[in-house]
N, C-alpha and C positions, 0 to 999 in steps of 0.2 A: 564468452559466446562460442558456441560450436557452430561453425559455418560451413556452407556448401557441402552438406551431407548428402551423398548420392542416394537416389531413390532406392537402390538395392540395399543400402545400409540403414535407411531411415527408421524402419519399424524396429529392428533389433536395438538400435541406439536409443530410441525413444523408450522402449520397454526397460532397458538397462537403467536409464536415468530415473524412471519411476520406481523401480525396484530398490534403488539406492536411497530413495526418499528425497531426491533432489527436485527442485522446482524450476521450471522454465516459464518465463512470463510471456513469451511470444514465440510463435512458430511462423516464419516468413517463407511461404512457398516461392521458389525462384525457378526460372528457366535458363538453361545454359545455351548460348549461341557461339558458334565457332566457324572459322574458315581456315583452309589450309594455307601454309606459308607460300606455296606456289601461286595460289590464286591472289593472295594479298600483294605479292610482288607485282602483279599486273595492274594494280590500282592506278588510275590516272588522277592525280591530285589537282583539282581545279579550284584554286583559291580566288574568291571574289576580289575585285580590283581595290576595294576600299580597306582591305585588311591584309595582314601578313601572319605567317606562322612562326613561332619561336618557342624554344624550350622555356618552361617555367623555371623560376628560381625560388628559393625558400621565402623570399619576401612576399611572394604571392599566396603563401599559405593562409594568411588571415582572411583574404577575400574568398578563397576556395572554401574554407571552413564555414564562413558566415552564410554561404548559400547551400551548404550540404544539409539535406533534410534530416540526416541521421547523426548530426553533430551531438556532442556531449561535452561535459565539463573537461576542459583541457584537450579536446580533440584536435585543436590547432597544432599541438605538438606532434601528434600522429601524422597529420597531413604533411607537416614540414618534413618529417622523417621520410615519408614516401617520396616526396619530391627530391629530397637529397639522395636517396639510395637508388631509386628506380628511374628517375627522370619523369617528366610530364610535358605536355604540349599545350600551347594556347594559341588562340587567335587574338591578335591585337589590332586595334584601330590605327590606321595610318595617320588619321587626323590629330590624335593626341597620345598615341602609344599606350592606350589603356587596354587592359585585358577584358575581353568580351565573352569568350567561351574557352573551355578547357577540358582536358581529359587526363587522368592520372593512371598509373599502374599500381595495382594493389601489392600487398606483400607476396602474393602468389604470382605476380607478373601479369595479371589479367587487366583488361580495360575496366576502369572504374571511375566513379565520381564525375561522370560526364555531365556538364552543366553549361548553360548559356544564360547570361544576364537577361532579365525580362525585356529590357528595351531592345535587345538584339535577337530575340527569338524569331523563328519563321523566316530565317535568311539562309538556311542550309549550313550554318557554321558547324553544328554538331556532326552532321554527316561527313563534312570535310575532315574534321579531327579524327573521327573513327577510322576513316581510310588512311589518314596520314600516320597515326599511331600504329595501326595494324601493319602498314608497310615497313615502318621502322623495326617492329618486332620481327617481321619476316626476314629482314636483312640479317638478323642474328640467328636465323634458322628456327624461330619459334612460330608455332601456329597460333594466331591471335584468338582469344576467346573472351567472353564476358558473361556475367550473370545479370539477369533482369528480374525484378519482382514480377510475379505472375500477373498482377493487375496493372502493370506499367505498359500500357499499349503503345504510348509514344516511343519509348525506348526500344521496344520490340520492333516497331516499324523501321526505326533508323537502322538497326542491325540487318533486318531482312532486305531493305532497299540496297544495302551495301553488298549483299550476296552472302551474308552469314546464314548458316543453317542451324536449325534447332537440334541440339545434341541430347539433352536429357533434363529431367526434373531434379532440382536440388532443393534443400531446405536449410534455413538457418534456425538454430535453437538458441535463444538469448537467455542466459541464466542471470538471475538477479542476486544482489548481495543478500537479500532476505530469502531464506529457504525455509520451506515448511518443516516444522518439527513433527515427525511421524507420531501417530496416535499411541503407538506402543512405547514411545519415549516420554510421554507426558507424565506418567507416574514417577519416573526418575527425576524429572524437573520438579514435581511437587515435593518429592522427598528432600531435595536440596533446600527448599524454602520452609519445610516443616519445622526445621530447627531454628528458624528466624522469626517465629510467630510473636516473639516478645516485642519486636519493633516493626515488623511488616506482616501482620496477620492477614491483611487483605490480599496479599500476593498468593499465599497458599490457597485461600478460598477461591481466588480467581482461577487458578489452575485446576483445582478439583471441580469447580463448576463447569469449566470448559470440558473436562473429561466426561462429565455427565451429558453435556450437550452433544458431544461428538458421538456418544453411544446411542443417544435417542433419535437423532435425526439423520436421514439420508443426506439432506441438504446441509452443508457445513457452513452455518452462518458465522461461527466463531473460527477464526483461522489463527493458529499459533505459528509464529515465524521466529527465526533467529539469524543474525548476521553471520553468514558463512557457517552456520551451525555451531557458533561459539558458546551456546548455552551450557554445554558440558564443562567449559572452562570457568566461566564467570557468571553463569546464570542469566545472561542477557537474553531477553525474549520480548516479542511484540505480540499483542492480541488485537486482531481486527474484527470488528462487528460491522458487517456490510449488509444491512437489511433495512432499507429505507433510511439508512443512516450511514455515516462513515466515521466510526468512533475507534480511536486507537488508544490502547493502554500499553505501557512498556515499563520494564524494570530491569535492574542489573545489580548484582552483588559486587561488581567491579567499579571502575572509575567512570563508566558511561561512555568511553571513547567509541565503542562499537555502535552505540545508539546514535551518536552524532554522525558517524560514517553512513549509517543506514539512511538517516534523514537527508543527507547530502546527495546520495547517489541512487537510492532505490526508486524504481518506477512502480513498485507495488503500493506505495503510499500516495496513490492518486485516486481521487474519489470517483472518476469516471461518470457513470450515470446516476450515482447516488446523490441526488440533488434536493431531497426533501428538506434537508437541514444542512447548515454549514458544518464542515468537518470539526470534530472535537479531538483534542488531546486531553484525556481526562485522568484524574487522580495522579497527576504528575507529582511524585514524592518530593518533599523538601530537599532531599539530597541532590535531586536532578533538576529541580525547578529553575534555578539560576542559570546553569549551563544550557538548558534547553531554550530558555528565553533569549539568552545571548546568541545562540545558534540561529534562532528565527530572525533576529535583528541583523546578524552578520550576512545572512544569505538573502536578505531583502524580502523575506516573507512577512506579510502583514497579518497580525491577529487583531480581530475587531473587539475582542474583550478578554480580559483576564478575570477569572473568578477564584477568589481565595476561599479555601475550605479548611475546616478542622476534621480530623479523622478520629472516630470513636470505635472502641472495641470492648468486648468482655470475653474473658477466657471461657472455653467450653465447660469446664468443671463448675464455674460459678453460675453460668446460665442454666445448667442442669438443676441447680438448687432453687431456681425460681418457683414460687408458688403462684399458680394462676388463679386469681379470684375474679371470676367473670360475674358482672352484675346480673341480677335475676331477669331483667327485661330483655337481655340480648343473649345470643349464642355465637360460638366461634365455628367457622366453616372455611374450608379452602375456597379460594376464588376460582372461577372458570373464565374462559375467554369471553363469555357474554357480558362480563363486568368491565371489559376494556374501555368501552365508550364512556361510562361514568367516571372511571379512574382518570381517563384522559381529560375529561371536561373540567376537572378541578386541579389538574396538574399545572402549576405556574409556568413550567418550561415547555408546555406543549407547542407543537408546530404542525405544519401540514402533514397529514397522514401519520402522526405520532401514535394514533390508536393502534396502528399495525405493529409498532414496536412493543407497545404495552401488551397486546394480545400474545405476541411471541414470548415475552418474558413470563407471562402467566402460564402459558402452555409448557415452556421449558423448565422454569424454576418453581412455579407455583406462587401462590400469594395467599394471604390470610385476611379474613374479614370478620367484623362483628355485624351480625344481622339482628334486626328487631324481631322479637318473638311474635309481636302483634301483627306485623305486616310482611315479614320475611325480607324487608328492605335492607340493603347494604348501607351501613351508616358510618363505618370506619374500616380502614384497610392499610395494609403494608404489602409491598411486593419486593421481590429480590431482583437486583440488577443483573446484567450479564456477568458481573464479577461476584455474584452471590451476596451482594451487600444489601442491607436493609435500605429501602428507598421508597419514595412516593408515599410516605406516611401521611394520611389525611383523614379528617373527620368532617362529616357534613355539618354545616353551620348550626343547624337546629339541635345537634347532638354533642356540641362541644362542651368542655368543662364538666365532663362526667367521668373522666378517668379512662375513657375508652382507648385512647392512644397508648397509654401505659400498658394496658392489658394486652393489646395486640402486639406491641413491641416486645414484651416479655415472652409471649407465646411463640412468636417467630424466632426469637433468639434461642429459646429452648429447643425448638424443632431443629435448628441448625446445629446446636450442641449435640443432639442425638446422633448426628452424622459425623461428629468429631471436629466440627468447624467452630472457630471463634466468630461470633456474630460481629459484623463491622458495619459502619455507615459513615457517610460524610455529610457535614452540615456547613452551610454558608457561614462565614465568620460573623456576619451581622444578624444571623437568625438566632436571637437569644432564646426564643421559645423552644426551638428544637434542641438547642444545646442543653437547656434546662431539663427537657424531657429525657434525654440520654443520661445526664448526670443523676437525675432523680432515681433512675432505674439501675444505677451502678454500672452503666456503660461509660467507660472513661476515655478521655482524650488521650491519644498516644502519638499524635503528630499532626503535621499540616501538609496540605497538598494544594494543587491548583488545577484549573481547567483553562485551556486556551481554545477559543473559538477562532478558527482560521478562515481567512477569505478564500472562497472556493477557487477563484482564478489564480491564486498564488500558491496553491497547495502542492503543485508538482515541484518537488525540491530541486530536481535537475534543471 
């Protein structure tokens, strides 16, 4: 976190971060309030009769942390350190000696973490503590100050009632473990995986498809990220599709430790308003499947379904040799977005608003269909997923068992091969018909993967 960036420095710092390709997940506007030490020394501390003021000790850290709105994993240790090093003050009930309200001093020595338990609010305790802590700082010759989030009207009022004056505008920039991979670096990432197409062809295709998407659209629906930018060391990266969905693909050439750390701590892996469908972790490779499942279980995250899949692929040189024999009664043509509703209506995994995703996939990746010459009706199709994989292969019921699916599968594979990509696809392990379709057309199984469908309210790893 870069915090308390003065207004005069904010713009150059923000621009420098963007130029370096760093990502910050939140900007928190704050206002700084202060009072001179001379004025703070004049404070009259009027403590209510039913309470007393005492310094906190480290045993109070757990309670303070539990009520801190910005707590995070292991933040109790940080709170404990502040109490130990800077001191802190609390109001305790005379009836049971329990802590009811408190204020700490940050690592910068400023007033911080002011809080009152809900049952004891609106009794003036917070105002008493602000004055008391300020006077203690003033005795050391320090001018007390504190920062308040711009929208925290209650805290601003407490400072202003005590005589604090607005000093200046400040901002916190909070950097996440997952930082964006700049567009100009994606070809380097692709080159890393190009040499591993024998066992992970889908990863290379995913990156190359992402490069195409990033060039085509002003809106960046596909976001490439890496834990602390470690992709250069071990190839670890995440891809997020956030368009009426919240789908995450990830991979690593290393041991996957950085993936686990990202899942445990990143706030970018939160679906926010993408609620059309539960979040998916998809095409989780067999190398990473067990560790990821264990991680979900250890961190208390619930997944409502595991879907096991086989992964199929054909090298580009073999797909280029395909001979496309199209039956006389149909012709092949690219799909357009007007076909999204039909494709969606027969997709077994459709969900609310899924036609919007299908429309986007057709727009960005294209798709191929067989059309009846007699009616120009679309009768069979395949589209390409966000990873560039063959997906949603389907034939209208009245036109099945005519070999149409094989024709369109070969055609799409050959088109991908012309771009230098190995055609890939995933099939549910119990879908014998689709497995047979791939194998019949020399698209061979090269591994296994899985999909986790995660409970929405449990998806924030932190």
